PDB file of N, CA, C and O in Angstrom:
ATOM      1  N   MET A   1     101.626  92.702 116.532  1.00  0.00           N
ATOM      2  CA  MET A   1     102.556  93.817 116.528  1.00  0.00           C
ATOM      3  C   MET A   1     102.200  94.729 115.364  1.00  0.00           C
ATOM      4  O   MET A   1     102.013  94.274 114.235  1.00  0.00           O
ATOM      5  N   LEU A   2     102.114  95.954 115.639  1.00  0.00           N
ATOM      6  CA  LEU A   2     101.897  96.973 114.618  1.00  0.00           C
ATOM      7  C   LEU A   2     103.174  97.756 114.524  1.00  0.00           C
ATOM      8  O   LEU A   2     103.598  98.353 115.514  1.00  0.00           O
ATOM      9  N   ALA A   3     103.835  97.779 113.315  1.00  0.00           N
ATOM     10  CA  ALA A   3     105.002  98.559 113.140  1.00  0.00           C
ATOM     11  C   ALA A   3     104.760  99.637 112.108  1.00  0.00           C
ATOM     12  O   ALA A   3     104.361  99.374 110.973  1.00  0.00           O
ATOM     13  N   VAL A   4     105.023 100.899 112.553  1.00  0.00           N
ATOM     14  CA  VAL A   4     104.840 102.040 111.686  1.00  0.00           C
ATOM     15  C   VAL A   4     106.170 102.452 111.127  1.00  0.00           C
ATOM     16  O   VAL A   4     107.125 102.639 111.881  1.00  0.00           O
ATOM     17  N   GLU A   5     106.263 102.603 109.783  1.00  0.00           N
ATOM     18  CA  GLU A   5     107.495 102.971 109.179  1.00  0.00           C
ATOM     19  C   GLU A   5     108.036 104.233 109.766  1.00  0.00           C
ATOM     20  O   GLU A   5     107.361 105.255 109.889  1.00  0.00           O
ATOM     21  N   ASN A   6     109.331 104.110 110.135  1.00  0.00           N
ATOM     22  CA  ASN A   6     109.952 105.269 110.837  1.00  0.00           C
ATOM     23  C   ASN A   6     109.294 105.721 112.086  1.00  0.00           C
ATOM     24  O   ASN A   6     109.437 106.874 112.494  1.00  0.00           O
ATOM     25  N   GLY A   7     108.558 104.812 112.715  1.00  0.00           N
ATOM     26  CA  GLY A   7     107.772 105.128 113.846  1.00  0.00           C
ATOM     27  C   GLY A   7     107.768 104.045 114.892  1.00  0.00           C
ATOM     28  O   GLY A   7     108.607 103.147 114.826  1.00  0.00           O
ATOM     29  N   PRO A   8     106.881 104.079 115.843  1.00  0.00           N
ATOM     30  CA  PRO A   8     106.906 103.075 116.935  1.00  0.00           C
ATOM     31  C   PRO A   8     106.441 101.698 116.487  1.00  0.00           C
ATOM     32  O   PRO A   8     105.779 101.513 115.466  1.00  0.00           O
ATOM     33  N   ARG A   9     106.831 100.760 117.314  1.00  0.00           N
ATOM     34  CA  ARG A   9     106.360  99.382 117.213  1.00  0.00           C
ATOM     35  C   ARG A   9     105.417  99.176 118.420  1.00  0.00           C
ATOM     36  O   ARG A   9     105.804  99.319 119.581  1.00  0.00           O
ATOM     37  N   ILE A  10     104.154  98.830 118.076  1.00  0.00           N
ATOM     38  CA  ILE A  10     103.085  98.746 119.096  1.00  0.00           C
ATOM     39  C   ILE A  10     102.634  97.311 119.261  1.00  0.00           C
ATOM     40  O   ILE A  10     102.282  96.646 118.286  1.00  0.00           O
ATOM     41  N   TYR A  11     102.643  96.838 120.484  1.00  0.00           N
ATOM     42  CA  TYR A  11     102.091  95.515 120.760  1.00  0.00           C
ATOM     43  C   TYR A  11     100.816  95.672 121.488  1.00  0.00           C
ATOM     44  O   TYR A  11     100.733  96.303 122.542  1.00  0.00           O
ATOM     45  N   ILE A  12      99.728  95.032 120.851  1.00  0.00           N
ATOM     46  CA  ILE A  12      98.451  95.090 121.503  1.00  0.00           C
ATOM     47  C   ILE A  12      98.070  93.624 121.880  1.00  0.00           C
ATOM     48  O   ILE A  12      97.967  92.767 121.002  1.00  0.00           O
ATOM     49  N   SER A  13      97.873  93.364 123.131  1.00  0.00           N
ATOM     50  CA  SER A  13      97.657  92.026 123.621  1.00  0.00           C
ATOM     51  C   SER A  13      96.345  91.440 123.126  1.00  0.00           C
ATOM     52  O   SER A  13      96.264  90.236 122.884  1.00  0.00           O
ATOM     53  N   GLY A  14      95.293  92.283 122.966  1.00  0.00           N
ATOM     54  CA  GLY A  14      93.994  91.793 122.779  1.00  0.00           C
ATOM     55  C   GLY A  14      93.520  91.040 123.981  1.00  0.00           C
ATOM     56  O   GLY A  14      94.187  91.055 125.016  1.00  0.00           O
ATOM     57  N   ASP A  15      92.359  90.360 123.883  1.00  0.00           N
ATOM     58  CA  ASP A  15      91.869  89.500 124.974  1.00  0.00           C
ATOM     59  C   ASP A  15      92.823  88.350 125.088  1.00  0.00           C
ATOM     60  O   ASP A  15      92.791  87.428 124.273  1.00  0.00           O
ATOM     61  N   THR A  16      93.674  88.389 126.091  1.00  0.00           N
ATOM     62  CA  THR A  16      94.708  87.372 126.298  1.00  0.00           C
ATOM     63  C   THR A  16      94.887  87.001 127.668  1.00  0.00           C
ATOM     64  O   THR A  16      94.995  87.861 128.542  1.00  0.00           O
ATOM     65  N   ASP A  17      94.928  85.672 127.933  1.00  0.00           N
ATOM     66  CA  ASP A  17      95.266  85.169 129.231  1.00  0.00           C
ATOM     67  C   ASP A  17      96.856  85.203 129.269  1.00  0.00           C
ATOM     68  O   ASP A  17      97.518  85.126 128.234  1.00  0.00           O
ATOM     69  N   PHE A  18      97.376  85.313 130.431  1.00  0.00           N
ATOM     70  CA  PHE A  18      98.822  85.278 130.600  1.00  0.00           C
ATOM     71  C   PHE A  18      99.461  83.961 130.241  1.00  0.00           C
ATOM     72  O   PHE A  18      98.932  82.909 130.602  1.00  0.00           O
ATOM     73  N   SER A  19     100.536  83.977 129.569  1.00  0.00           N
ATOM     74  CA  SER A  19     101.329  82.732 129.247  1.00  0.00           C
ATOM     75  C   SER A  19     102.746  83.161 129.029  1.00  0.00           C
ATOM     76  O   SER A  19     103.017  84.236 128.495  1.00  0.00           O
ATOM     77  N   ASP A  20     103.678  82.281 129.464  1.00  0.00           N
ATOM     78  CA  ASP A  20     105.087  82.557 129.172  1.00  0.00           C
ATOM     79  C   ASP A  20     105.390  82.710 127.699  1.00  0.00           C
ATOM     80  O   ASP A  20     106.363  83.351 127.301  1.00  0.00           O
ATOM     81  N   LEU A  21     104.511  82.089 126.882  1.00  0.00           N
ATOM     82  CA  LEU A  21     104.736  82.184 125.415  1.00  0.00           C
ATOM     83  C   LEU A  21     104.676  83.629 124.931  1.00  0.00           C
ATOM     84  O   LEU A  21     105.239  83.944 123.882  1.00  0.00           O
ATOM     85  N   LEU A  22     104.023  84.493 125.652  1.00  0.00           N
ATOM     86  CA  LEU A  22     103.899  85.947 125.236  1.00  0.00           C
ATOM     87  C   LEU A  22     105.302  86.594 125.273  1.00  0.00           C
ATOM     88  O   LEU A  22     105.504  87.626 124.633  1.00  0.00           O
ATOM     89  N   GLY A  23     106.249  86.029 125.985  1.00  0.00           N
ATOM     90  CA  GLY A  23     107.560  86.540 126.031  1.00  0.00           C
ATOM     91  C   GLY A  23     108.277  86.648 124.682  1.00  0.00           C
ATOM     92  O   GLY A  23     109.218  87.430 124.547  1.00  0.00           O
ATOM     93  N   HIS A  24     107.856  85.893 123.708  1.00  0.00           N
ATOM     94  CA  HIS A  24     108.457  85.819 122.407  1.00  0.00           C
ATOM     95  C   HIS A  24     108.368  87.209 121.678  1.00  0.00           C
ATOM     96  O   HIS A  24     109.125  87.507 120.754  1.00  0.00           O
ATOM     97  N   VAL A  25     107.407  88.015 122.151  1.00  0.00           N
ATOM     98  CA  VAL A  25     107.217  89.367 121.624  1.00  0.00           C
ATOM     99  C   VAL A  25     108.410  90.292 121.862  1.00  0.00           C
ATOM    100  O   VAL A  25     108.620  91.266 121.139  1.00  0.00           O
ATOM    101  N   ARG A  26     109.186  89.955 122.900  1.00  0.00           N
ATOM    102  CA  ARG A  26     110.330  90.737 123.339  1.00  0.00           C
ATOM    103  C   ARG A  26     111.282  90.912 122.180  1.00  0.00           C
ATOM    104  O   ARG A  26     111.852  91.991 122.017  1.00  0.00           O
ATOM    105  N   LYS A  27     111.476  89.875 121.358  1.00  0.00           N
ATOM    106  CA  LYS A  27     112.464  89.946 120.258  1.00  0.00           C
ATOM    107  C   LYS A  27     112.015  90.924 119.123  1.00  0.00           C
ATOM    108  O   LYS A  27     112.797  91.318 118.258  1.00  0.00           O
ATOM    109  N   LEU A  28     110.755  91.272 119.184  1.00  0.00           N
ATOM    110  CA  LEU A  28     110.238  92.315 118.254  1.00  0.00           C
ATOM    111  C   LEU A  28     110.415  93.744 118.729  1.00  0.00           C
ATOM    112  O   LEU A  28     110.102  94.697 118.015  1.00  0.00           O
ATOM    113  N   GLU A  29     110.943  93.885 119.995  1.00  0.00           N
ATOM    114  CA  GLU A  29     111.266  95.182 120.589  1.00  0.00           C
ATOM    115  C   GLU A  29     110.177  96.190 120.504  1.00  0.00           C
ATOM    116  O   GLU A  29     110.335  97.210 119.833  1.00  0.00           O
ATOM    117  N   PRO A  30     109.072  95.949 121.158  1.00  0.00           N
ATOM    118  CA  PRO A  30     107.944  96.885 121.118  1.00  0.00           C
ATOM    119  C   PRO A  30     108.307  98.172 121.830  1.00  0.00           C
ATOM    120  O   PRO A  30     108.966  98.111 122.868  1.00  0.00           O
ATOM    121  N   ASP A  31     107.914  99.333 121.331  1.00  0.00           N
ATOM    122  CA  ASP A  31     108.066 100.586 122.002  1.00  0.00           C
ATOM    123  C   ASP A  31     106.923 100.851 122.928  1.00  0.00           C
ATOM    124  O   ASP A  31     107.056 101.509 123.960  1.00  0.00           O
ATOM    125  N   LEU A  32     105.759 100.302 122.520  1.00  0.00           N
ATOM    126  CA  LEU A  32     104.526 100.629 123.309  1.00  0.00           C
ATOM    127  C   LEU A  32     103.768  99.267 123.432  1.00  0.00           C
ATOM    128  O   LEU A  32     103.647  98.511 122.468  1.00  0.00           O
ATOM    129  N   MET A  33     103.266  99.000 124.665  1.00  0.00           N
ATOM    130  CA  MET A  33     102.505  97.837 124.869  1.00  0.00           C
ATOM    131  C   MET A  33     101.105  98.274 125.390  1.00  0.00           C
ATOM    132  O   MET A  33     101.007  99.036 126.352  1.00  0.00           O
ATOM    133  N   ILE A  34     100.030  97.779 124.737  1.00  0.00           N
ATOM    134  CA  ILE A  34      98.664  98.041 125.193  1.00  0.00           C
ATOM    135  C   ILE A  34      98.154  96.667 125.706  1.00  0.00           C
ATOM    136  O   ILE A  34      97.995  95.731 124.923  1.00  0.00           O
ATOM    137  N   ALA A  35      97.913  96.566 126.973  1.00  0.00           N
ATOM    138  CA  ALA A  35      97.584  95.279 127.590  1.00  0.00           C
ATOM    139  C   ALA A  35      96.157  95.262 128.027  1.00  0.00           C
ATOM    140  O   ALA A  35      95.727  96.110 128.808  1.00  0.00           O
ATOM    141  N   CYS A  36      95.404  94.289 127.524  1.00  0.00           N
ATOM    142  CA  CYS A  36      94.029  94.056 127.994  1.00  0.00           C
ATOM    143  C   CYS A  36      94.152  93.327 129.298  1.00  0.00           C
ATOM    144  O   CYS A  36      94.831  92.304 129.393  1.00  0.00           O
ATOM    145  N   MET A  37      93.487  93.860 130.315  1.00  0.00           N
ATOM    146  CA  MET A  37      93.551  93.202 131.642  1.00  0.00           C
ATOM    147  C   MET A  37      92.381  93.517 132.457  1.00  0.00           C
ATOM    148  O   MET A  37      91.977  94.674 132.570  1.00  0.00           O
ATOM    149  N   ASN A  38      91.810  92.490 133.046  1.00  0.00           N
ATOM    150  CA  ASN A  38      90.722  92.644 134.007  1.00  0.00           C
ATOM    151  C   ASN A  38      90.620  91.491 134.863  1.00  0.00           C
ATOM    152  O   ASN A  38      89.732  91.426 135.713  1.00  0.00           O
ATOM    153  N   GLY A  39      91.514  90.527 134.690  1.00  0.00           N
ATOM    154  CA  GLY A  39      91.586  89.361 135.579  1.00  0.00           C
ATOM    155  C   GLY A  39      90.418  88.392 135.438  1.00  0.00           C
ATOM    156  O   GLY A  39      90.239  87.546 136.314  1.00  0.00           O
ATOM    157  N   GLY A  40      89.666  88.468 134.446  1.00  0.00           N
ATOM    158  CA  GLY A  40      88.554  87.540 134.275  1.00  0.00           C
ATOM    159  C   GLY A  40      88.387  87.260 132.838  1.00  0.00           C
ATOM    160  O   GLY A  40      89.087  87.841 132.009  1.00  0.00           O
ATOM    161  N   PHE A  41      87.450  86.358 132.491  1.00  0.00           N
ATOM    162  CA  PHE A  41      87.193  86.007 131.104  1.00  0.00           C
ATOM    163  C   PHE A  41      88.458  85.619 130.367  1.00  0.00           C
ATOM    164  O   PHE A  41      88.583  85.903 129.176  1.00  0.00           O
ATOM    165  N   ASN A  42      89.391  84.983 131.036  1.00  0.00           N
ATOM    166  CA  ASN A  42      90.648  84.592 130.378  1.00  0.00           C
ATOM    167  C   ASN A  42      91.489  85.768 129.939  1.00  0.00           C
ATOM    168  O   ASN A  42      92.185  85.679 128.928  1.00  0.00           O
ATOM    169  N   ASN A  43      91.445  86.856 130.661  1.00  0.00           N
ATOM    170  CA  ASN A  43      92.331  88.038 130.380  1.00  0.00           C
ATOM    171  C   ASN A  43      93.300  88.164 131.531  1.00  0.00           C
ATOM    172  O   ASN A  43      93.063  87.644 132.621  1.00  0.00           O
ATOM    173  N   MET A  44      94.404  88.865 131.277  1.00  0.00           N
ATOM    174  CA  MET A  44      95.423  89.043 132.302  1.00  0.00           C
ATOM    175  C   MET A  44      94.937  89.890 133.490  1.00  0.00           C
ATOM    176  O   MET A  44      94.083  90.761 133.326  1.00  0.00           O
ATOM    177  N   SER A  45      95.464  89.640 134.636  1.00  0.00           N
ATOM    178  CA  SER A  45      95.191  90.502 135.824  1.00  0.00           C
ATOM    179  C   SER A  45      96.212  91.628 135.744  1.00  0.00           C
ATOM    180  O   SER A  45      97.099  91.599 134.891  1.00  0.00           O
ATOM    181  N   HIS A  46      96.100  92.595 136.601  1.00  0.00           N
ATOM    182  CA  HIS A  46      96.998  93.731 136.595  1.00  0.00           C
ATOM    183  C   HIS A  46      98.413  93.315 136.909  1.00  0.00           C
ATOM    184  O   HIS A  46      99.353  93.888 136.358  1.00  0.00           O
ATOM    185  N   TRP A  47      98.598  92.343 137.770  1.00  0.00           N
ATOM    186  CA  TRP A  47      99.969  91.894 138.078  1.00  0.00           C
ATOM    187  C   TRP A  47     100.566  91.054 137.005  1.00  0.00           C
ATOM    188  O   TRP A  47     101.785  91.039 136.840  1.00  0.00           O
ATOM    189  N   GLU A  48      99.715  90.322 136.236  1.00  0.00           N
ATOM    190  CA  GLU A  48     100.231  89.594 135.080  1.00  0.00           C
ATOM    191  C   GLU A  48     100.635  90.516 133.918  1.00  0.00           C
ATOM    192  O   GLU A  48     101.625  90.297 133.220  1.00  0.00           O
ATOM    193  N   ALA A  49      99.807  91.561 133.754  1.00  0.00           N
ATOM    194  CA  ALA A  49     100.142  92.560 132.725  1.00  0.00           C
ATOM    195  C   ALA A  49     101.465  93.277 133.076  1.00  0.00           C
ATOM    196  O   ALA A  49     102.289  93.527 132.196  1.00  0.00           O
ATOM    197  N   ALA A  50     101.661  93.602 134.366  1.00  0.00           N
ATOM    198  CA  ALA A  50     102.880  94.245 134.779  1.00  0.00           C
ATOM    199  C   ALA A  50     104.117  93.250 134.575  1.00  0.00           C
ATOM    200  O   ALA A  50     105.214  93.669 134.206  1.00  0.00           O
ATOM    201  N   GLU A  51     103.869  91.950 134.834  1.00  0.00           N
ATOM    202  CA  GLU A  51     104.956  90.974 134.586  1.00  0.00           C
ATOM    203  C   GLU A  51     105.338  90.890 133.164  1.00  0.00           C
ATOM    204  O   GLU A  51     106.512  90.755 132.817  1.00  0.00           O
ATOM    205  N   LEU A  52     104.288  90.974 132.290  1.00  0.00           N
ATOM    206  CA  LEU A  52     104.552  90.938 130.852  1.00  0.00           C
ATOM    207  C   LEU A  52     105.225  92.189 130.421  1.00  0.00           C
ATOM    208  O   LEU A  52     106.103  92.133 129.560  1.00  0.00           O
ATOM    209  N   ALA A  53     104.867  93.329 130.969  1.00  0.00           N
ATOM    210  CA  ALA A  53     105.616  94.648 130.683  1.00  0.00           C
ATOM    211  C   ALA A  53     107.049  94.475 131.098  1.00  0.00           C
ATOM    212  O   ALA A  53     107.934  94.897 130.354  1.00  0.00           O
ATOM    213  N   ALA A  54     107.336  93.889 132.222  1.00  0.00           N
ATOM    214  CA  ALA A  54     108.674  93.710 132.674  1.00  0.00           C
ATOM    215  C   ALA A  54     109.490  92.804 131.762  1.00  0.00           C
ATOM    216  O   ALA A  54     110.699  92.987 131.619  1.00  0.00           O
ATOM    217  N   THR A  55     108.836  91.837 131.152  1.00  0.00           N
ATOM    218  CA  THR A  55     109.454  90.926 130.258  1.00  0.00           C
ATOM    219  C   THR A  55     109.713  91.585 128.918  1.00  0.00           C
ATOM    220  O   THR A  55     110.811  91.458 128.377  1.00  0.00           O
ATOM    221  N   LEU A  56     108.679  92.322 128.339  1.00  0.00           N
ATOM    222  CA  LEU A  56     108.794  92.823 127.056  1.00  0.00           C
ATOM    223  C   LEU A  56     109.662  94.194 126.980  1.00  0.00           C
ATOM    224  O   LEU A  56     110.220  94.554 125.943  1.00  0.00           O
ATOM    225  N   LYS A  57     109.707  94.872 128.127  1.00  0.00           N
ATOM    226  CA  LYS A  57     110.406  96.107 128.341  1.00  0.00           C
ATOM    227  C   LYS A  57     110.045  97.210 127.239  1.00  0.00           C
ATOM    228  O   LYS A  57     110.938  97.785 126.617  1.00  0.00           O
ATOM    229  N   PRO A  58     108.777  97.455 127.045  1.00  0.00           N
ATOM    230  CA  PRO A  58     108.365  98.567 126.220  1.00  0.00           C
ATOM    231  C   PRO A  58     108.763  99.907 126.882  1.00  0.00           C
ATOM    232  O   PRO A  58     109.005  99.928 128.088  1.00  0.00           O
ATOM    233  N   LYS A  59     108.837 101.010 126.139  1.00  0.00           N
ATOM    234  CA  LYS A  59     109.097 102.291 126.669  1.00  0.00           C
ATOM    235  C   LYS A  59     107.828 102.762 127.459  1.00  0.00           C
ATOM    236  O   LYS A  59     107.937 103.461 128.467  1.00  0.00           O
ATOM    237  N   VAL A  60     106.664 102.366 126.981  1.00  0.00           N
ATOM    238  CA  VAL A  60     105.411 102.801 127.623  1.00  0.00           C
ATOM    239  C   VAL A  60     104.432 101.529 127.655  1.00  0.00           C
ATOM    240  O   VAL A  60     104.332 100.765 126.695  1.00  0.00           O
ATOM    241  N   ALA A  61     103.777 101.390 128.756  1.00  0.00           N
ATOM    242  CA  ALA A  61     102.741 100.302 128.850  1.00  0.00           C
ATOM    243  C   ALA A  61     101.422 100.991 129.237  1.00  0.00           C
ATOM    244  O   ALA A  61     101.348 101.764 130.192  1.00  0.00           O
ATOM    245  N   ILE A  62     100.413 100.679 128.467  1.00  0.00           N
ATOM    246  CA  ILE A  62      99.070 101.251 128.658  1.00  0.00           C
ATOM    247  C   ILE A  62      98.061 100.173 128.947  1.00  0.00           C
ATOM    248  O   ILE A  62      97.861  99.272 128.131  1.00  0.00           O
ATOM    249  N   PRO A  63      97.400 100.253 130.136  1.00  0.00           N
ATOM    250  CA  PRO A  63      96.345  99.283 130.404  1.00  0.00           C
ATOM    251  C   PRO A  63      95.066  99.576 129.673  1.00  0.00           C
ATOM    252  O   PRO A  63      94.772 100.742 129.414  1.00  0.00           O
ATOM    253  N   CYS A  64      94.313  98.602 129.339  1.00  0.00           N
ATOM    254  CA  CYS A  64      93.017  98.788 128.698  1.00  0.00           C
ATOM    255  C   CYS A  64      92.092  97.629 129.054  1.00  0.00           C
ATOM    256  O   CYS A  64      92.546  96.558 129.456  1.00  0.00           O
ATOM    257  N   HIS A  65      90.767  97.862 128.897  1.00  0.00           N
ATOM    258  CA  HIS A  65      89.769  96.868 129.015  1.00  0.00           C
ATOM    259  C   HIS A  65      89.549  96.434 130.537  1.00  0.00           C
ATOM    260  O   HIS A  65      89.250  95.277 130.833  1.00  0.00           O
ATOM    261  N   TYR A  66      89.704  97.355 131.393  1.00  0.00           N
ATOM    262  CA  TYR A  66      89.478  97.119 132.835  1.00  0.00           C
ATOM    263  C   TYR A  66      88.381  97.978 133.327  1.00  0.00           C
ATOM    264  O   TYR A  66      88.055  98.995 132.715  1.00  0.00           O
ATOM    265  N   ASP A  67      87.781  97.582 134.457  1.00  0.00           N
ATOM    266  CA  ASP A  67      86.616  98.276 135.077  1.00  0.00           C
ATOM    267  C   ASP A  67      85.433  98.320 134.135  1.00  0.00           C
ATOM    268  O   ASP A  67      84.673  99.288 134.173  1.00  0.00           O
ATOM    269  N   MET A  68      85.230  97.281 133.258  1.00  0.00           N
ATOM    270  CA  MET A  68      84.127  97.313 132.337  1.00  0.00           C
ATOM    271  C   MET A  68      82.873  96.649 132.902  1.00  0.00           C
ATOM    272  O   MET A  68      81.763  97.014 132.514  1.00  0.00           O
ATOM    273  N   PHE A  69      83.025  95.679 133.814  1.00  0.00           N
ATOM    274  CA  PHE A  69      81.917  94.986 134.368  1.00  0.00           C
ATOM    275  C   PHE A  69      81.978  94.996 135.855  1.00  0.00           C
ATOM    276  O   PHE A  69      83.074  94.896 136.407  1.00  0.00           O
ATOM    277  N   PRO A  70      80.881  95.109 136.543  1.00  0.00           N
ATOM    278  CA  PRO A  70      80.879  95.117 138.050  1.00  0.00           C
ATOM    279  C   PRO A  70      81.516  93.892 138.608  1.00  0.00           C
ATOM    280  O   PRO A  70      82.203  94.027 139.621  1.00  0.00           O
ATOM    281  N   ASP A  71      81.368  92.680 138.057  1.00  0.00           N
ATOM    282  CA  ASP A  71      81.884  91.506 138.659  1.00  0.00           C
ATOM    283  C   ASP A  71      83.219  91.098 138.074  1.00  0.00           C
ATOM    284  O   ASP A  71      83.689  89.994 138.347  1.00  0.00           O
ATOM    285  N   ASN A  72      83.845  91.950 137.280  1.00  0.00           N
ATOM    286  CA  ASN A  72      85.081  91.591 136.617  1.00  0.00           C
ATOM    287  C   ASN A  72      85.886  92.857 136.429  1.00  0.00           C
ATOM    288  O   ASN A  72      85.983  93.382 135.320  1.00  0.00           O
ATOM    289  N   ALA A  73      86.458  93.344 137.502  1.00  0.00           N
ATOM    290  CA  ALA A  73      87.134  94.611 137.440  1.00  0.00           C
ATOM    291  C   ALA A  73      88.492  94.570 138.124  1.00  0.00           C
ATOM    292  O   ALA A  73      88.675  93.893 139.136  1.00  0.00           O
ATOM    293  N   ALA A  74      89.470  95.330 137.537  1.00  0.00           N
ATOM    294  CA  ALA A  74      90.730  95.596 138.203  1.00  0.00           C
ATOM    295  C   ALA A  74      90.634  97.005 138.723  1.00  0.00           C
ATOM    296  O   ALA A  74      90.172  97.895 138.010  1.00  0.00           O
ATOM    297  N   ARG A  75      91.055  97.230 139.943  1.00  0.00           N
ATOM    298  CA  ARG A  75      91.011  98.571 140.498  1.00  0.00           C
ATOM    299  C   ARG A  75      92.126  99.356 139.821  1.00  0.00           C
ATOM    300  O   ARG A  75      93.289  98.966 139.917  1.00  0.00           O
ATOM    301  N   SER A  76      91.795 100.475 139.123  1.00  0.00           N
ATOM    302  CA  SER A  76      92.783 101.182 138.396  1.00  0.00           C
ATOM    303  C   SER A  76      93.911 101.720 139.282  1.00  0.00           C
ATOM    304  O   SER A  76      95.011 101.862 138.749  1.00  0.00           O
ATOM    305  N   PRO A  77      93.761 102.038 140.583  1.00  0.00           N
ATOM    306  CA  PRO A  77      94.902 102.587 141.346  1.00  0.00           C
ATOM    307  C   PRO A  77      95.969 101.429 141.523  1.00  0.00           C
ATOM    308  O   PRO A  77      97.155 101.674 141.743  1.00  0.00           O
ATOM    309  N   ALA A  78      95.483 100.216 141.415  1.00  0.00           N
ATOM    310  CA  ALA A  78      96.494  99.085 141.610  1.00  0.00           C
ATOM    311  C   ALA A  78      97.393  98.932 140.384  1.00  0.00           C
ATOM    312  O   ALA A  78      98.498  98.402 140.499  1.00  0.00           O
ATOM    313  N   ILE A  79      96.949  99.374 139.241  1.00  0.00           N
ATOM    314  CA  ILE A  79      97.751  99.201 138.049  1.00  0.00           C
ATOM    315  C   ILE A  79      99.081  99.946 138.091  1.00  0.00           C
ATOM    316  O   ILE A  79     100.116  99.308 137.900  1.00  0.00           O
ATOM    317  N   PRO A  80      99.119 101.252 138.329  1.00  0.00           N
ATOM    318  CA  PRO A  80     100.400 101.922 138.299  1.00  0.00           C
ATOM    319  C   PRO A  80     101.271 101.438 139.415  1.00  0.00           C
ATOM    320  O   PRO A  80     102.492 101.416 139.260  1.00  0.00           O
ATOM    321  N   ARG A  81     100.703 101.043 140.547  1.00  0.00           N
ATOM    322  CA  ARG A  81     101.547 100.538 141.691  1.00  0.00           C
ATOM    323  C   ARG A  81     102.259  99.280 141.251  1.00  0.00           C
ATOM    324  O   ARG A  81     103.451  99.106 141.507  1.00  0.00           O
ATOM    325  N   GLN A  82     101.486  98.354 140.551  1.00  0.00           N
ATOM    326  CA  GLN A  82     102.079  97.103 140.107  1.00  0.00           C
ATOM    327  C   GLN A  82     103.129  97.291 139.058  1.00  0.00           C
ATOM    328  O   GLN A  82     104.145  96.596 139.047  1.00  0.00           O
ATOM    329  N   LEU A  83     102.883  98.251 138.155  1.00  0.00           N
ATOM    330  CA  LEU A  83     103.916  98.579 137.182  1.00  0.00           C
ATOM    331  C   LEU A  83     105.186  99.084 137.836  1.00  0.00           C
ATOM    332  O   LEU A  83     106.293  98.745 137.417  1.00  0.00           O
ATOM    333  N   THR A  84     105.019  99.889 138.854  1.00  0.00           N
ATOM    334  CA  THR A  84     106.121 100.436 139.540  1.00  0.00           C
ATOM    335  C   THR A  84     106.920  99.360 140.229  1.00  0.00           C
ATOM    336  O   THR A  84     108.143  99.466 140.318  1.00  0.00           O
ATOM    337  N   LEU A  85     106.247  98.295 140.733  1.00  0.00           N
ATOM    338  CA  LEU A  85     106.883  97.197 141.431  1.00  0.00           C
ATOM    339  C   LEU A  85     107.609  96.284 140.430  1.00  0.00           C
ATOM    340  O   LEU A  85     108.748  95.886 140.672  1.00  0.00           O
ATOM    341  N   SER A  86     106.956  95.953 139.310  1.00  0.00           N
ATOM    342  CA  SER A  86     107.508  94.971 138.412  1.00  0.00           C
ATOM    343  C   SER A  86     107.597  95.304 136.957  1.00  0.00           C
ATOM    344  O   SER A  86     108.057  94.488 136.159  1.00  0.00           O
ATOM    345  N   GLY A  87     107.164  96.493 136.589  1.00  0.00           N
ATOM    346  CA  GLY A  87     107.148  96.876 135.159  1.00  0.00           C
ATOM    347  C   GLY A  87     108.434  97.374 134.651  1.00  0.00           C
ATOM    348  O   GLY A  87     109.471  97.320 135.312  1.00  0.00           O
ATOM    349  N   PRO A  88     108.338  97.910 133.344  1.00  0.00           N
ATOM    350  CA  PRO A  88     109.603  98.270 132.668  1.00  0.00           C
ATOM    351  C   PRO A  88     110.321  99.468 133.295  1.00  0.00           C
ATOM    352  O   PRO A  88     111.386  99.867 132.822  1.00  0.00           O
TER     353      PRO A  88
END
């Protein structure tokens, strides 16, 4: 968690596989969540990142680290749809 004095609280997941333990970040009340997701290499899938966003309830959720490798990609059009279904 990055907290800026008199500014936003930013949660950056880094290369992270989904776990219910990530829900502890909710008590830190992040304003912004940047989620690493590509569904491979032990990173969250787009639906897991959306589930985490629904749990943490940030004002804004930004996906990152997707479509980087041909054999390990999340289709970017699926990301906003999943956030609409289960996100904040």
